[in-house]
C-alpha positions in Angstrom: -35.4 28.2 46.4 -36.4 31.5 44.9 -39.2 30.8 42.3 -37.4 32.8 39.7 -34.2 30.8 40.2 -36.2 27.6 40.1 -37.8 28.6 36.8 -34.5 29.6 35.3 -32.9 26.3 36.4 -35.7 24.3 34.9 -35.5 26.1 31.6 -31.7 25.5 31.5 -32.2 21.8 32.1 -34.9 21.7 29.4 -32.6 23.5 26.9 -29.7 21.2 27.6 -31.9 18.1 27.1 -33.1 19.4 23.8 -29.6 20.0 22.4 -28.0 17.2 20.4 -25.2 15.2 22.0 -21.7 16.3 20.9 -20.4 14.2 18.1 -17.6 11.8 19.0 -14.2 13.1 17.8 -13.0 11.6 14.5 -10.0 12.0 12.2 -8.8 10.8 8.8 -7.0 7.5 8.7 -5.2 5.9 5.7 -7.2 2.7 4.9 -5.7 1.6 1.5 -2.7 2.5 -0.5 -0.9 1.7 -3.8 2.5 3.3 -3.9 3.1 5.2 -7.2 6.0 4.2 -9.5 7.3 5.8 -12.7 6.3 4.0 -15.9 9.5 2.5 -17.3 10.6 2.4 -20.9 9.8 -0.4 -23.4 13.3 -1.7 -23.1 12.9 -2.8 -19.5 13.0 -6.5 -18.6 9.2 -6.6 -17.8 6.4 -5.0 -19.9 4.3 -2.3 -18.3 1.0 -3.9 -19.3 -0.5 -0.5 -19.8 -1.1 1.7 -22.9 1.3 4.6 -23.4 -1.6 7.1 -23.6 -5.2 7.4 -22.4 -7.5 9.6 -24.4 -11.2 10.1 -23.5 -11.3 6.9 -21.5 -12.5 5.7 -18.1 -10.3 3.6 -15.8 -12.1 1.6 -13.1 -10.3 -0.3 -10.3 -11.3 -2.2 -7.2 -9.7 -1.6 -3.8 -10.4 -3.3 -0.5 -10.1 -0.9 2.3 -8.9 -1.9 5.8 -11.2 0.2 8.0 -14.6 1.6 7.1 -16.2 4.8 8.1 -19.0 7.3 7.4 -17.0 9.3 4.8 -14.0 8.6 2.6 -11.7 10.6 0.3 -9.4 9.4 -2.5 -5.8 10.4 -3.3 -4.8 10.7 -6.9 -1.1 11.1 -8.0 0.9 12.6 -10.9 4.1 11.9 -9.0 6.2 11.1 -12.1 4.3 13.0 -14.8 6.0 15.7 -16.8 2.7 17.3 -17.9 -0.4 18.2 -16.0 -2.8 15.3 -15.4 -6.5 16.3 -16.1 -9.2 14.2 -14.5 -12.6 15.0 -16.0 -14.8 13.1 -13.7 -14.4 10.6 -10.8 -16.7 8.3 -8.9 -16.9 5.7 -6.1 -19.2 2.7 -5.9 -19.6 0.9 -2.6 -19.4 -2.5 -4.3 -19.3 -4.1 -7.7 -22.6 -3.2 -9.5 -23.6 -0.5 -7.0 -24.5 2.9 -8.4 -21.4 5.1 -8.5 -21.4 8.3 -6.5 -19.6 11.3 -8.0 -16.5 12.6 -6.4 -15.6 16.3 -6.4 -12.5 18.4 -6.0 -13.0 21.7 -4.3 -16.6 21.3 -5.3 -15.8 20.6 -9.0 -16.4 17.4 -10.9 -12.8 17.2 -12.1 -9.3 18.4 -11.3 -5.9 19.1 -12.8 -2.9 17.7 -11.0 0.5 19.4 -11.7 3.6 17.3 -12.5 5.0 15.8 -9.3 1.9 16.5 -7.2 -1.0 14.6 -5.7 -4.6 15.6 -5.1 -7.2 14.7 -2.4 -10.8 14.6 -3.3 -13.5 16.3 -1.2 -14.9 14.0 1.5 -17.7 11.8 0.2 -20.5 10.7 2.6 -20.4 7.0 1.6 -20.6 4.7 4.7 -18.3 1.7 4.5 -17.4 -1.2 6.7 -14.1 -2.8 7.5 -12.6 -4.8 4.7 -15.1 -3.5 2.1 -14.2 -3.5 -1.6 -15.0 -0.3 -3.3 -14.7 0.7 -7.0 -13.0 3.9 -8.1 -13.6 5.2 -11.6 -11.6 8.0 -13.3 -12.3 9.7 -16.6 -9.3 11.1 -18.5 -10.8 13.4 -21.1 -7.8 14.2 -23.4 -4.6 12.6 -24.6 -2.7 11.8 -21.4 0.7 10.0 -21.4 0.8 7.3 -18.7 3.8 8.2 -16.6 2.7 7.2 -13.0 1.3 3.8 -12.1 1.4 0.9 -9.7 2.6 -2.0 -11.8 1.5 -5.1 -9.9 -2.1 -4.4 -8.6 -3.0 -8.1 -8.2 -6.5 -6.9 -9.1 -8.3 -6.8 -12.5 -9.0 -3.3 -13.6 -10.8 -2.0 -16.7 -10.1 0.7 -19.3 -13.2 1.7 -21.3 -14.0 4.4 -23.9 -15.6 7.7 -23.0 -16.8 8.9 -19.7 -18.5 5.9 -18.0 -17.9 7.0 -14.4 -21.6 7.0 -13.7 -22.4 3.6 -15.1 -22.7 0.5 -12.9 -21.0 -1.7 -15.5 -18.5 -0.5 -18.1 -19.0 -1.2 -21.8 -16.4 -2.4 -24.3 -13.7 -2.5 -21.6 -10.1 -3.9 -21.7 -8.7 -5.6 -18.6 -5.3 -4.8 -17.1 -3.8 -5.6 -13.7 -1.9 -2.3 -13.1 -3.3 0.6 -11.1 -3.4 4.1 -12.5 -3.5 7.4 -10.7 -5.2 6.2 -7.6 -2.7 5.9 -4.7 -4.8 6.1 -1.5 -8.1 6.0 0.2 -8.6 7.6 3.6 -11.7 7.1 5.8 -13.1 9.2 8.6 -12.7 7.0 11.7 -12.9 7.3 15.5 -10.2 9.3 17.2 -8.4 6.2 18.5 -8.3 4.5 15.1 -4.9 4.4 13.4 -2.8 3.0 10.5 0.1 0.7 10.2 2.1 0.9 6.9 4.0 -2.0 5.6 6.8 -0.9 3.3 8.5 -3.6 1.1 9.1 -5.1 -2.3 7.2 -7.7 -4.3 6.8 -10.0 -1.3 4.7 -7.3 0.3 3.2 -6.1 -3.0 1.8 -9.7 -3.4 3.6 -10.7 -6.6 2.3 -14.3 -6.7 -0.9 -13.9 -4.5 -4.0 -15.1 -6.2 -5.5 -12.4 -8.5 -8.6 -10.6 -7.3 -8.7 -12.5 -4.0 -6.9 -10.2 -1.6 -4.4 -12.8 -0.6 -1.3 -10.6 0.1 0.2 -11.0 3.6 -0.9 -7.5 4.4 -4.5 -8.4 3.5 -4.5 -11.1 6.1 -2.9 -8.8 8.6 -5.5 -6.2 7.9 -8.2 -8.8 8.7 -6.6 -9.5 12.1 -6.2 -5.8 13.0 -9.4 -4.3 11.8 -11.4 -5.4 14.9 -8.9 -3.3 16.9 -9.5 -0.2 14.9 -6.2 -0.5 13.1 -5.8 -0.2 9.3 -3.0 -1.9 7.4 -1.9 -0.1 4.2 0.4 -1.7 1.7 3.4 0.3 0.6 5.0 -2.6 -1.3 6.5 -2.1 -4.7 7.5 -5.1 -6.8 11.2 -4.7 -7.6 11.6 -2.2 -4.7 14.9 -1.8 -2.9 16.1 -0.1 0.3 19.1 1.8 -0.9 18.7 2.3 -4.6 15.9 2.8 -7.0 14.6 -0.3 -8.6 11.1 -0.6 -10.2 10.2 2.3 -8.1 12.1 4.8 -5.9 14.3 3.4 -3.1 12.5 3.0 0.3 14.8 5.7 1.7 13.6 8.1 -0.9 9.8 7.3 -0.7 9.6 6.8 3.1 8.3 10.2 3.8 5.5 10.1 1.1 4.5 6.5 1.5 4.8 6.1 5.2 5.2 9.2 7.3 2.8 11.4 5.4 -0.1 8.8 5.6 -2.9 10.2 7.8 -3.3 8.4 11.2 0.0 6.4 10.9 1.4 5.3 14.2 3.4 2.3 13.1 5.5 0.9 10.2 6.7 -2.6 9.3 9.8 -2.8 7.1 10.4 -5.9 5.0 12.8 -4.9 2.3 16.4 -5.6 1.2 16.4 -8.9 -0.7 16.5 -7.0 -4.1 19.4 -4.9 -2.8 21.3 -8.1 -2.2 20.3 -10.1 -5.2 19.8 -7.6 -8.1 23.5 -6.9 -8.6 25.0 -9.2 -11.2 21.6 -10.1 -12.7 19.9 -8.8 -15.9 18.5 -6.0 -13.7 21.9 -4.6 -12.7 24.7 -6.5 -14.3 27.6 -4.3 -13.4 26.3 -2.9 -10.1 28.2 -3.7 -6.9 26.4 -5.6 -4.2 25.9 -3.5 -1.0 27.9 -4.3 2.1 26.3 -5.4 5.4 27.3 -2.0 6.8 25.5 -0.1 4.0 22.3 -2.1 4.6 22.5 -1.5 8.3 23.0 2.2 7.8 19.9 2.3 5.6 17.8 0.6 8.2 19.1 2.9 10.9 18.1 5.9 8.8 14.5 4.6 8.5 14.4 4.0 12.3 15.7 7.5 13.1 13.1 9.2 10.8 10.3 7.1 12.2 11.2 7.8 15.8 11.6 11.5 15.0 7.9 11.5 14.0 6.8 9.4 17.0 6.1 6.4 14.7 6.8 2.9 16.0 9.0 0.9 13.5 9.1 -2.8 13.3 11.6 -4.8 11.2 11.2 -8.2 9.6 13.9 -10.7 8.6 14.4 -11.4 5.0 12.9 -14.7 3.8 14.6 -17.7 2.2 15.2 -17.7 -1.6 17.5 -20.5 -2.6 16.9 -21.6 -6.2 14.8 -18.5 -6.9 13.3 -17.8 -10.3 14.4 -20.9 -12.2 14.0 -21.0 -15.9 13.8 -17.2 -16.2 16.2 -14.5 -17.3 16.8 -14.0 -13.5 17.8 -17.5 -12.7 21.0 -16.1 -11.2 19.1 -14.1 -8.7 20.1 -16.5 -6.0 23.8 -17.2 -5.3 25.3 -18.8 -2.2 27.3 -15.7 -1.4 24.2 -13.6 -1.5 22.5 -15.9 1.0 25.5 -15.4 3.3 24.8 -11.6 3.3 21.1 -12.3 3.9 21.9 -14.5 6.9 24.3 -11.9 8.3 21.7 -9.2 8.0 19.0 -11.4 9.6 21.3 -12.2 12.5 21.9 -8.5 13.1 18.1 -7.8 12.8 17.5 -10.4 15.5 20.2 -9.2 17.9 21.1 -5.6 17.4 18.7 -3.8 15.0 17.5 -0.2 15.6 13.9 -1.3 15.3 11.4 -1.3 18.2 10.7 -5.0 17.5 11.5 -7.7 14.9 9.1 -10.2 13.2 11.1 -13.3 12.2 9.5 -14.2 8.9 12.6 -16.1 7.9 11.9 -18.7 10.6 8.2 -18.7 9.7 8.7 -19.6 6.1 11.9 -21.6 5.8 12.2 -25.3 5.3 13.5 -26.8 8.6 15.5 -29.4 6.6 17.0 -26.8 4.2 16.8 -23.3 5.9 18.0 -21.5 2.8 14.8 -22.6 1.0 11.1 -21.7 1.4 9.1 -24.6 2.9 7.2 -26.3 0.1 3.8 -25.6 1.7 4.5 -21.8 1.6 6.3 -21.6 -1.8 4.4 -20.1 -4.7 6.6 -22.3 -7.0 9.2 -19.7 -7.9 11.2 -20.2 -4.6 11.2 -16.5 -3.9 7.6 -15.4 -3.3 5.3 -17.1 -0.8 2.0 -18.4 -2.2 -1.4 -17.8 -0.6 -0.6 -20.2 2.3 2.7 -18.5 2.9 1.2 -15.1 2.9 -1.3 -16.2 5.5 1.4 -17.7 7.6 3.4 -14.5 7.5 0.4 -12.5 8.8 -0.3 -15.1 11.5 3.3 -14.9 12.7 2.9 -11.3 13.7 2.5 -10.8 17.4 0.0 -7.9 17.3 1.5 -6.5 20.5 4.7 -5.5 18.7 2.7 -3.1 16.6 1.7 -1.1 19.7 -1.6 0.5 20.5 
């Protein structure tokens, strides 16, 4: 070999060895979610549990993400606000008692979110691991009416005076269980990581799951899927319905925002419809007509078409038993035999002719074999509608992970 060529080749090899290896490709993946709801009026059947206005106060909440990563970003929402939402400061702590790290928005410590809009923070280099609980703190500097929230957080949060976003422990705080403003946490993850969104009602929202213990059925499913690089994000809203607005927008109306717009989403599980069947004739909707089987089927078909148009795999779930639901409450007429007939008809169609890519039979998982219209006692929270912690675990374990694709 020509000595000059040999010299040039050696130099090239030396240069390539000195260069850093190309970083593995990554992308943003939704790792946690709390779907926003409009704050209802004081005349509604259930109290909101939140003050009407925040004024120079800090709100701190805990969220357990599904997948971890080297960086994260948070999503704040003013979805139902009629005035701009001003956030003066925001922070994230990697665990309870850890030193909070300041969040920025376009390099600034705060942001203003217009009515009906949402806002992503700048990425923050805060390494996290799968199933890690992080704390998000938000300071609202001026009088701000609360118009957007997530009612049933199943997690104790704290409102405290002044800007305490940089403190490890809040002073003079008041506990609530709703979530305010925070609607999502995304993580930077490997290119093959992805998200599955579960859209549903109070059964998915975790209405009777143990407080502060991450016992929703989606939490258990997240623990199963995290080792495969799959996040599970919860788009449940207590009082949610498929066809009509309930204690939040109808699933048909919020499907784009809460499912299809989530970064990294490749799959969705649909468990919703029991409130469509059972609300009419109760204190929730005394004069409202019950939907027909054909109307419910049309709603499911629309979700399937929209998911498939985006290349998202969609999996349905049968509606769970509810005989004797909510005894001794203003909703003790929630269950009626004719309503259960409609549920059974819908479940039969889901098993045999639904438009979904697969179906998870949660009805068979939770029902009492001796009385199939009822939840099995071991899985019943006690209100005969919502599963307890054991029921939530059974629901997650009933999912054949293969149906969610890869």
